[in-house]
C-alpha atoms as one frame of an Amber mdcrd trajectory, in Angstrom:
protein
   0.091   0.343   0.289   1.160   3.485  -0.888   2.380   6.011   1.976  -0.674
   8.329   0.620  -3.347   5.497   1.175  -1.677   4.251   4.536  -2.636   8.594
   5.703  -6.373   8.234   4.309  -6.874   4.835   5.897 -10.515   5.493   7.913
  -9.186   2.673  10.283  -5.510   4.760  10.906  -7.909   7.816  11.304 -10.127
   5.904  14.047  -7.557   5.357  15.731  -5.983   8.794  16.190  -8.919   9.649
  17.586  -9.923   7.287  19.519  -6.239   7.999  21.307  -6.043  11.831  21.105
  -9.913  11.619  23.252  -8.589   8.938  25.428  -5.245  10.511  26.381  -7.149
  14.213  26.455  -9.800  12.295  28.699  -6.656  11.561  31.344  -4.918  14.854
  30.321  -8.369  15.950  31.686  -8.582  14.197  35.343  -4.832  14.532  36.315
  -5.493  18.478  35.899  -9.430  17.958  38.055  -8.408  15.562  40.564  -5.972
  18.565  42.842  -9.880  20.516  42.766 -11.649  17.357  43.342  -9.163  16.188
  46.180  -9.144  19.906  47.972 -13.194  19.908  49.189 -12.228  16.319  51.446
 -12.315  17.298  55.283  -8.570  17.882  56.246  -6.963  15.463  58.837  -7.512
  17.852  61.626 -11.588  17.832  61.003 -11.609  13.845  60.774  -9.484  13.782
  63.703 -12.610  16.350  65.129 -15.178  14.085  64.275 -14.766  11.076  67.196
 -13.156  10.972  70.202 -12.328   7.763  72.046 -12.557   7.437  76.071 -11.339
   4.742  77.788 -14.204   4.607  81.258 -11.952   1.496  83.468 -10.388   4.369
  85.312 -13.425   6.302  86.579 -14.747   5.169  89.868 -18.307   5.292  91.130
 -18.043   9.218  91.761 -15.706  10.092  89.573 -15.756  12.011  86.319 -13.665
  12.551  82.782 -13.916  14.829  80.428 -12.794  14.598  77.709 -12.708  16.586
  74.130 -14.976  16.054  71.057 -15.810  18.770  68.176 -13.628  21.292  70.356
 -16.290  20.780  72.996 -15.516  19.014  76.624 -17.260  15.895  77.453 -18.344
  15.359  80.573 -18.009  11.702  81.163 -19.933  10.661  85.242 -19.590   7.413
  86.261 -22.692   7.924  88.889 -23.094   5.261  92.030 -25.851   3.020  92.578
 -27.539   6.027  94.546 -27.199   8.579  92.879 -28.412   6.363  89.659 -31.695
   5.923  91.572 -32.339   9.745  92.429 -31.859  10.510  89.132 -34.296   7.947
  88.287 -36.939   9.301  90.700 -36.456  12.911  89.942 -38.817  14.559  87.113
 -38.680  18.034  87.430 -36.739  21.022  86.294 -37.272  23.749  83.524 -36.675
  20.950  80.828 -38.376  17.337  82.436 -36.615  14.161  80.469 -36.586  11.194
  82.170 -33.489  10.094  82.978 -32.980   6.945  81.316 -33.725   8.808  78.543
 -30.361  10.502  78.547 -28.247   7.430  78.916 -26.836   3.881  77.291 -26.573
   2.640  80.613 -27.846   4.318  83.863 -24.728   3.844  85.693 -22.851   6.214
  82.833 -23.816   9.555  81.775 -21.982  11.400  78.948 -23.079  15.018  78.751
 -21.245  18.474  76.716 -20.457  20.107  79.595 -21.089  24.064  78.039 -23.756
  25.432  79.556 -26.961  26.356  77.680 -27.743  29.754  78.055 -24.340  30.992
  77.270 -21.817  28.354  76.774 -20.203  28.330  79.910 -18.461  25.567  81.500
 -20.038  24.664  84.325 -17.992  23.235  87.350 -18.704  19.803  88.681 -20.266
  19.428  92.462 -21.767  16.706  94.447 -25.311  17.289  92.793 -24.377  17.896
  89.224 -23.114  21.504  87.971 -22.962  24.606  88.424 -22.486  27.171  85.475
 -20.260  30.266  87.375 -21.369  32.628  84.829 -25.066  33.408  85.285 -25.866
  30.322  88.831 -27.994  27.516  86.540 -28.029  24.369  88.683 -27.812  21.072
  86.928 -28.272  17.753  88.709 -26.660  13.925  88.004 -28.454  13.623  85.531
 -27.574  16.909  83.169 -30.927  18.457  83.740 -31.367  21.821  84.774 -32.952
  22.514  88.154 -32.637  26.509  88.193 -31.705  29.842  86.001 -31.623  30.859
  83.217 -30.562  27.798  81.111 -33.432  27.006  78.519 -32.623  23.318  78.130
 -30.866  20.644  79.905 -27.086  19.888  79.274 -26.491  18.542  75.549 -26.031
  14.339  74.901 -23.839  14.217  72.393 -23.961  10.823  69.898 -22.447   8.230
  72.015 -21.890   4.470  71.694 -20.737   2.022  73.887 -17.806  -0.375  71.628
 -16.462  -2.564  74.587 -17.986  -2.635  78.206 -14.971  -0.286  79.626 -15.023
   2.069  76.454 -17.138   4.412  74.012 -17.039   6.098  70.998 -18.301   9.689
  71.307 -19.657  10.992  67.748 -21.126   7.616  66.430 -24.428   6.487  67.401
């Protein structure tokens, strides 16, 4: 076959078109990848998405504070007396059953920010007291008095073992 017939061959032209389209598509994909990848959450955001807490060292009556999503999380190992008292109490500004606030009665997990203006309440034997404006929370995190309109929030969490929880997953 002569050289002019090879250049004018439809099969060769089709192959060159397909090869050009394939290389062009690969180039567009390679150029777009950094932009698409930049839309993924950063590692710092992913690290704050969940927090683990080891409960083994917390004795009844003691608490642990961990950080999740930039917020303090209060984990309290309640005594049987505290659990019984909280299950009998229903009152307060935002009444809520204690059983609805816990996955296991002896463990209370709440976001440690006052629901009035976001101050961090200090712990006492009866619960928590907000030092900013005097809101009082019981050992179930329910607001008993003060300007706070709602109970301390319960974050999403789950028990992954009898002595370990993951906060941020429900």
